[in-house]
C-alpha positions as CSV (number, residue, x, y, z in Angstrom):
1,M,243.3,-32.9,207.9
2,K,246.5,-31.5,209.3
3,K,247.9,-28.4,208.1
4,K,251.1,-27.9,206.4
5,K,253.4,-25.4,208.0
6,T,254.8,-22.8,206.6
7,S,258.4,-22.6,206.5
8,P,260.1,-20.0,207.7
9,K,262.1,-19.3,204.5
10,V,258.8,-18.6,202.5
11,I,257.4,-16.4,205.5
12,L,260.6,-14.1,204.8
13,L,260.7,-14.2,201.4
14,S,256.7,-13.3,201.6
15,L,257.6,-10.6,203.8
16,L,260.6,-9.3,201.6
17,I,257.5,-9.5,198.8
18,V,255.1,-7.3,200.8
19,A,257.8,-4.6,201.4
20,L,259.1,-4.7,198.1
21,V,255.3,-4.0,196.2
22,G,255.0,-1.8,199.5
23,G,258.2,0.3,198.7
24,I,257.7,0.3,194.6
25,G,253.8,1.4,195.5
26,F,255.2,4.5,197.9
27,M,258.0,5.4,195.5
28,S,255.2,5.2,192.8
29,Y,253.2,7.5,194.9
30,K,256.1,9.8,195.6
31,T,256.9,9.9,192.0
32,F,253.5,9.9,190.3
33,I,251.3,11.6,193.2
34,A,253.2,14.1,195.3
35,D,256.0,14.7,192.7
36,A,253.0,15.8,190.3
37,P,253.1,19.5,191.3
38,L,256.9,19.5,190.8
39,K,256.7,18.0,187.1
40,K,254.0,20.5,186.4
41,L,256.2,23.6,186.9
42,G,258.3,21.8,184.7
43,Y,261.3,19.9,186.7
44,S,262.6,16.9,185.7
45,Y,262.7,13.2,187.1
46,K,266.7,13.9,188.4
47,E,266.1,17.7,188.8
48,I,263.2,16.7,191.7
49,Q,265.7,14.0,193.1
50,K,268.0,16.8,193.5
51,L,265.2,18.7,195.4
52,H,264.5,15.8,197.5
53,K,268.1,15.5,198.2
54,Y,268.4,18.8,200.1
55,G,264.7,18.8,201.3
56,I,264.0,22.3,199.1
57,D,261.2,20.6,197.5
58,D,258.9,22.2,199.5
59,E,260.4,25.6,199.1
60,V,260.1,25.7,195.2
61,T,257.0,27.3,193.8
62,T,258.3,28.0,190.3
63,Y,260.7,26.6,188.0
64,N,263.6,28.4,189.3
65,Q,266.6,28.1,186.4
66,S,268.9,30.3,188.9
67,L,268.5,27.2,191.6
68,L,269.1,24.7,188.9
69,Y,272.3,26.4,188.1
70,A,273.3,27.0,191.5
71,L,272.9,23.2,192.1
72,N,275.2,22.2,189.5
73,S,277.6,24.9,190.2
74,Q,281.1,24.4,191.1
75,E,280.6,27.3,193.3
76,F,277.7,25.2,195.0
77,D,277.8,25.5,198.5
78,E,275.6,23.3,200.4
79,K,275.5,25.1,203.2
80,N,274.1,27.7,201.5
81,I,271.1,25.7,199.7
82,H,268.2,28.0,201.1
83,Y,269.5,30.7,199.8
84,Y,269.6,29.7,196.4
85,T,265.7,29.1,196.4
86,I,265.2,32.8,197.3
87,F,265.9,33.9,193.7
88,D,263.7,33.2,190.8
89,S,265.5,34.3,187.8
90,Q,266.8,32.8,184.6
91,M,270.7,33.8,185.5
92,D,273.0,32.1,187.4
93,L,273.3,33.6,190.8
94,T,275.4,30.9,192.5
95,R,277.9,33.3,193.3
96,I,275.4,36.4,194.4
97,A,273.9,33.9,197.1
98,N,277.0,32.8,198.3
99,A,278.4,36.5,198.8
100,L,274.9,37.6,200.6
101,A,275.1,34.8,202.5
102,K,278.1,36.0,204.4
103,S,276.3,39.0,205.3
104,Y,272.7,38.1,205.8
105,S,270.1,35.4,207.1
106,V,268.2,33.6,204.8
107,E,265.0,34.8,206.9
108,E,266.7,38.8,206.3
109,L,266.7,38.1,203.0
110,R,263.4,36.9,202.4
111,S,261.6,39.2,204.4
112,M,264.1,41.8,202.2
113,K,262.1,40.4,199.1
114,G,258.4,42.1,200.4
115,Y,260.1,45.5,199.9
116,M,262.5,45.2,197.0
117,S,263.2,43.7,194.0
118,D,265.5,40.5,192.9
119,E,267.8,43.0,190.9
120,Q,267.6,45.2,194.2
121,I,268.7,42.4,196.6
122,E,271.2,41.0,193.9
123,S,272.8,44.1,194.2
124,L,273.5,44.6,197.5
125,V,276.6,42.4,197.1
126,D,278.1,46.0,195.8
127,Y,277.5,47.7,199.4
128,E,278.7,47.5,202.8
129,K,276.3,45.3,205.1
130,I,273.6,47.1,206.0
131,S,274.0,47.4,209.6
132,N,270.0,49.0,210.6
133,L,267.5,46.8,207.9
134,T,264.6,49.0,209.8
135,A,266.3,52.3,208.7
136,F,267.2,50.9,205.4
137,Q,263.4,50.2,205.0
138,Q,262.2,53.3,206.2
139,I,264.3,55.4,203.6
140,L,264.1,52.7,200.7
141,A,260.3,53.8,201.1
142,K,260.8,57.0,200.2
143,Q,262.2,55.9,196.6
144,Y,265.9,56.5,197.3
145,S,268.1,54.4,195.6
146,V,270.1,50.9,196.9
147,E,272.9,52.9,197.0
148,D,272.1,56.1,199.2
149,S,269.6,53.7,201.2
150,V,272.6,51.4,202.6
151,A,274.9,54.8,203.0
152,L,272.2,56.5,205.2
153,A,270.9,53.1,207.2
154,N,274.4,52.5,208.2
155,K,275.5,56.2,209.2
156,L,272.3,57.9,210.3
157,S,271.5,57.7,214.1
158,A,268.0,57.4,215.1
159,D,267.7,61.0,215.8
160,D,269.5,61.6,212.2
161,L,266.9,59.4,210.8
162,K,263.6,60.7,212.1
163,Y,264.7,64.6,211.0
164,F,266.0,62.8,207.7
165,L,262.4,61.4,207.0
166,E,260.4,64.2,207.4
167,L,261.7,66.1,204.7
168,Y,260.3,66.2,201.4
169,Q,262.7,63.7,198.7
170,L,266.4,65.1,198.5
171,T,268.0,64.4,194.8
172,S,271.1,63.5,196.5
173,P,270.1,62.3,200.1
174,Q,273.9,61.6,200.9
175,N,274.7,65.2,200.9
176,Y,272.5,65.1,204.6
177,L,275.8,63.2,205.8
178,R,278.2,65.6,204.4
179,Y,276.6,68.3,206.3
180,L,276.7,66.4,209.6
181,A,280.0,65.4,209.1
182,N,281.0,69.1,208.3
183,G,279.5,70.0,211.9
184,Y,275.8,70.9,211.2
185,D,273.2,69.5,213.7
186,N,270.2,68.6,212.0
187,E,267.8,71.3,212.7
188,T,269.9,73.7,210.5
189,I,270.4,71.2,207.7
190,C,266.4,70.3,207.5
191,L,265.8,74.6,207.8
192,L,268.9,75.2,204.9
193,F,266.9,72.4,202.5
194,N,263.3,74.0,203.5
195,K,264.7,77.4,203.0
196,A,267.1,77.6,200.2
197,G,265.9,74.6,198.3
198,D,267.1,71.2,197.0
199,E,269.6,72.7,194.3
200,A,271.0,75.1,197.0
201,F,271.2,72.3,199.4
202,N,273.3,70.2,197.4
203,D,275.4,73.4,196.2
204,L,276.5,74.0,199.5
205,A,276.7,70.1,200.6
206,N,280.8,70.3,201.3
207,I,280.5,74.0,202.9
208,R,282.8,74.8,206.2
209,H,281.1,75.1,209.2
210,F,280.2,77.8,210.5
211,D,277.9,78.6,213.3
212,E,276.3,81.7,212.1
213,I,274.7,79.5,209.6
214,Y,271.3,78.7,211.1
215,E,270.7,82.3,212.5
216,M,271.0,83.3,208.8
217,V,269.0,81.1,206.7
218,N,266.2,81.5,209.3
219,S,266.3,85.0,208.5
220,D,263.6,86.8,206.4
221,L,266.4,88.6,204.7
222,F,268.3,85.6,203.8
223,K,269.3,85.3,200.2
224,V,271.5,82.2,199.2
225,E,273.5,84.1,196.6
226,M,274.8,86.5,199.1
227,L,275.8,83.8,201.7
228,P,279.5,84.1,201.4
229,R,279.7,88.3,201.5
230,Y,277.5,87.8,205.2
231,L,279.5,85.6,206.4
232,M,283.0,87.6,205.4
233,Y,281.2,90.9,206.2
234,H,279.6,89.6,210.0
235,R,283.1,88.4,210.8
236,N,285.1,91.6,209.6
237,T,282.4,93.6,211.3
238,T,282.4,94.0,215.4
239,S,279.2,94.6,217.4
240,T,276.9,93.8,214.5
241,T,273.7,91.5,215.0
242,I,273.2,88.9,212.2
243,T,270.2,90.9,211.2
244,K,271.8,93.6,210.4
245,S,275.3,91.8,208.8
246,L,272.4,90.7,206.0
247,S,270.6,93.9,205.9
248,Q,274.0,95.8,205.4
249,V,275.2,93.3,202.7
250,N,271.8,93.0,200.7
251,S,271.9,97.1,200.7
252,N,275.6,96.5,199.4
253,H,277.3,98.4,202.3
254,D,280.2,95.7,202.0
255,V,281.2,97.0,199.2
256,T,283.6,99.4,198.9
257,T,285.8,101.4,196.7
258,I,289.7,100.9,196.8
259,T,291.6,103.9,196.6
260,D,294.8,102.3,196.7
261,Y,295.5,98.8,194.6
262,S,299.0,98.5,196.4
263,A,296.9,98.8,199.9
264,T,295.2,95.7,199.3
265,Y,298.5,93.2,199.7
266,P,298.1,92.5,203.7
267,K,301.1,92.4,205.8
268,N,300.3,88.5,206.3
269,P,299.2,87.0,203.6
270,L,298.9,82.7,204.0
271,T,300.9,81.1,202.1
272,V,299.2,78.1,199.8
273,S,299.7,74.5,200.9
274,E,297.2,72.5,199.2
275,Y,296.5,72.8,195.3
276,P,293.4,71.4,194.1
277,D,291.7,73.1,191.2
278,T,290.3,75.8,193.0
279,V,293.2,76.8,194.6
280,L,293.2,80.1,195.6
281,V,296.0,82.7,194.6
282,N,295.2,86.3,195.1
283,K,296.7,89.1,197.4
284,S,296.1,87.7,200.4
285,H,296.7,83.9,199.4
286,K,300.7,83.8,198.0
287,L,302.5,80.7,196.5
288,D,306.2,79.8,197.4
289,S,308.8,81.1,195.2
290,N,309.4,77.2,194.3
291,Y,306.6,76.0,193.8
292,M,306.0,74.5,190.2
293,P,302.6,72.5,189.2
294,T,303.9,68.7,188.1
295,G,302.7,67.5,184.6
296,L,302.8,70.8,182.8
297,V,301.7,70.0,179.1
298,D,302.4,72.3,175.9
299,V,299.6,73.6,174.4
300,N,298.9,72.4,171.0
301,A,299.9,75.2,168.5
302,D,296.3,75.5,167.0
303,Y,295.0,76.3,170.4
304,R,297.9,79.4,171.2
305,Y,299.1,82.4,170.0
306,G,302.6,81.8,171.1
307,P,304.5,79.0,173.6
308,A,302.2,78.2,176.5
309,T,301.8,75.4,178.9
310,L,299.1,74.4,181.0
311,L,298.2,71.4,183.3
312,P,296.5,68.8,181.5
313,Q,292.9,69.1,182.7
314,A,292.8,72.9,181.8
315,D,294.1,72.1,178.6
316,E,292.0,69.6,177.4
317,S,289.1,71.5,178.7
318,F,290.1,74.6,177.2
319,R,290.5,72.7,173.5
320,Q,287.1,71.3,173.7
321,M,285.9,74.4,174.9
322,A,287.6,76.7,172.0
323,D,286.4,74.1,169.3
324,K,282.5,74.2,170.7
325,L,282.8,77.7,170.3
326,K,284.2,77.9,166.6
327,E,281.4,75.3,166.1
328,E,278.9,77.9,167.1
329,V,280.1,81.1,166.8
330,G,282.2,80.6,163.9
331,T,285.6,82.0,165.8
332,T,288.5,81.2,167.2
333,I,290.2,82.2,170.3
334,L,293.8,81.0,171.3
335,I,295.8,81.6,174.6
336,A,298.1,83.9,174.8
337,S,299.4,83.0,178.4
338,G,299.2,80.0,180.6
339,Y,301.6,78.8,183.0
340,K,304.1,81.5,184.5
341,S,306.8,80.9,186.5
342,F,307.5,82.9,190.0
343,Q,310.7,84.4,188.2
344,S,308.6,85.2,184.9
345,C,305.9,86.2,187.3
346,D,308.6,88.6,188.7
347,T,310.4,90.3,185.6
348,D,306.4,90.8,184.1
349,Y,305.9,93.1,187.4
350,S,308.9,94.8,187.5
351,K,308.6,95.6,183.7
352,A,305.1,96.9,184.2
353,I,306.2,99.0,187.1
354,T,308.9,100.4,184.7
355,D,306.3,101.0,182.2
356,S,304.3,102.8,184.7
357,L,307.2,105.1,185.3
358,D,307.6,103.3,188.7
359,N,304.1,104.2,189.9
360,P,303.2,100.4,191.5
361,E,299.6,101.9,193.1
362,L,298.4,101.7,188.8
363,V,300.5,98.2,188.4
364,D,298.6,96.8,191.5
365,S,295.3,97.5,189.9
366,Y,295.8,95.5,186.6
367,A,298.7,93.1,187.9
368,F,300.0,90.9,190.3
369,R,303.3,90.5,192.1
370,A,305.4,87.6,192.1
371,G,303.7,84.8,194.4
372,F,300.2,86.1,194.2
373,D,300.1,85.4,190.4
374,E,297.6,82.7,189.7
375,S,299.2,82.2,186.3
376,Q,301.9,80.2,188.5
377,T,299.3,77.4,189.2
378,G,299.4,76.1,185.4
379,L,295.4,76.8,185.8
380,A,294.9,80.3,184.6
381,I,294.6,81.5,181.1
382,E,294.5,85.0,179.3
383,V,292.6,84.6,175.7
384,I,292.3,86.6,172.6
385,E,290.3,86.1,169.6
386,K,292.2,85.1,166.3
387,G,292.9,88.6,164.2
388,K,292.1,91.0,167.4
389,T,293.8,92.3,170.2
390,T,292.9,91.8,174.1
391,A,291.4,95.3,174.4
392,D,288.8,94.3,171.5
393,F,288.0,91.1,173.6
394,A,285.2,92.4,176.0
395,K,283.0,93.5,172.8
396,S,283.7,90.1,170.8
397,K,281.1,87.3,170.2
398,S,283.7,84.9,171.5
399,A,283.6,87.0,175.2
400,K,279.9,86.7,175.3
401,W,279.7,82.9,174.3
402,L,282.6,82.4,177.2
403,N,280.5,84.0,180.0
404,E,277.4,81.9,179.4
405,H,279.5,78.6,178.3
406,C,282.8,78.7,180.3
407,A,281.4,77.1,182.7
408,E,280.4,73.7,181.2
409,Y,283.9,73.3,180.5
410,G,285.1,74.1,184.1
411,F,286.4,77.5,183.5
412,I,285.1,80.8,185.3
413,L,285.9,84.5,184.0
414,R,288.2,84.9,187.1
415,Y,287.8,89.2,187.2
416,P,284.4,89.9,186.8
417,E,282.9,93.2,186.6
418,N,282.0,95.3,190.1
419,R,284.0,92.3,191.9
420,E,286.9,94.6,192.6
421,F,285.7,95.0,196.6
422,L,286.4,91.2,196.4
423,T,289.0,90.7,193.8
424,K,291.1,93.6,194.7
425,I,292.0,93.8,191.0
426,N,290.4,95.3,187.8
427,P,287.7,93.4,185.9
428,S,289.5,91.7,182.9
429,A,287.6,90.0,180.1
430,Y,289.8,87.6,178.7
431,H,291.3,86.7,182.1
432,F,289.8,82.8,182.6
433,R,290.6,80.1,185.3
434,Y,289.9,76.7,185.3
435,V,288.2,75.2,188.6
436,G,286.6,72.2,187.5
437,I,283.4,71.8,186.2
438,E,281.5,71.3,189.6
439,A,283.1,74.1,191.4
440,A,282.4,76.5,187.9
441,R,278.8,75.5,187.6
442,I,278.0,76.7,191.3
443,I,280.1,80.1,191.2
444,Q,278.4,80.7,187.9
445,R,275.1,80.0,189.0
446,Y,275.0,82.3,192.6
447,N,277.6,85.1,190.3
448,W,280.3,84.2,192.9
449,T,284.0,84.7,192.5
450,L,286.8,82.2,193.4
451,E,287.5,84.5,196.7
452,E,283.1,83.7,197.7
453,Y,283.8,80.1,196.4
454,S,286.7,79.7,198.6
455,Y,285.5,80.9,201.8
456,L,282.7,78.7,201.7
457,F,284.7,75.5,201.0
458,N,288.0,75.8,201.2
459,G,288.8,78.0,204.1
460,D,289.9,81.7,204.8
């Protein structure tokens, strides 16, 4: 029997049916078999389709909410699609991922995940791009913060890094950079840290450059609290070794007795041209007669004995200090004297000369000539305890409390006992000076005068 030929149309239809059934089978496989792991992670059908669309389904190992946020975000950028898979968070990190994509490759960020938390990686958007990722990893491994690690990795040379990593952990590692910026070499920096300790290392971080530091610190005679006196003595004494200078200062041979206070004014005093809170004004550092600090404020009547003005930072800090003293001790201190103009200083000095029967040597032991009086800065104060005179202040409860706590508010006792050879003036228990909390803390810790602090940090 002759077989009936199959129509071409039937063949074509059969092929279409087979293809359709095969496609459905493939799709069924894709949906029910291949996508099963994604479904098990919690992704919906629509979400899985988006993962397929961008070819990132094989990069997903968890239900990544931050990835889904990115896929639906107005800030979505397809070229950054692989960056969105890096974070596994419940937060929308689209903007952060986009920002990181401008600085780092996907491979670099994935490598970072091996030694950084997601939070640490996210924080990288707050800092400049890391130029040396190997150095960054080494520094971070020493338990330094991301901020410190970025700063150090970007600025330390290979040689600097070697020395830095050999140090026991610093509490303020960026101070290493400050020493380098001030011209100190790695050997000196490491020696100072190892010899003086972390606290002193941080306190001296902004010290100006002195060639003598290495040899001084390396000496068994070195005492960090004596450093400014070592330097002053050594630089003002000719034909002496550093070892001898340290020995002399340790024995107080730099302490001189002043027999004529008028002679303590040099012939060519330095004229002050910068006015930070730590500005030094004394017999060798003078202010211009026209200088007047800007922004002076009137001291509240509850905190002064008579009319007085100060710079705002000194005024606010004094009020806080006076309130705390009253709370803890029960006494009230008042400002007896604040800012004085050049003309006012000149008038006061001239009156003192007249009252002393024209004896400048006597007056210069307790008062300053106009231009050399730090009252002109608006940062200096003379205080009294309410109900008492300045003569009573030294033995008062207020004076004792202030000596212990004034640094917490940015003040120092300006002319302490046994420091006349540095301050060139008699001690005064009631004269305080605002220098800022950080400087005051350092000055109090090492029992320095402003002269010593200024020598190390501000210049001669």
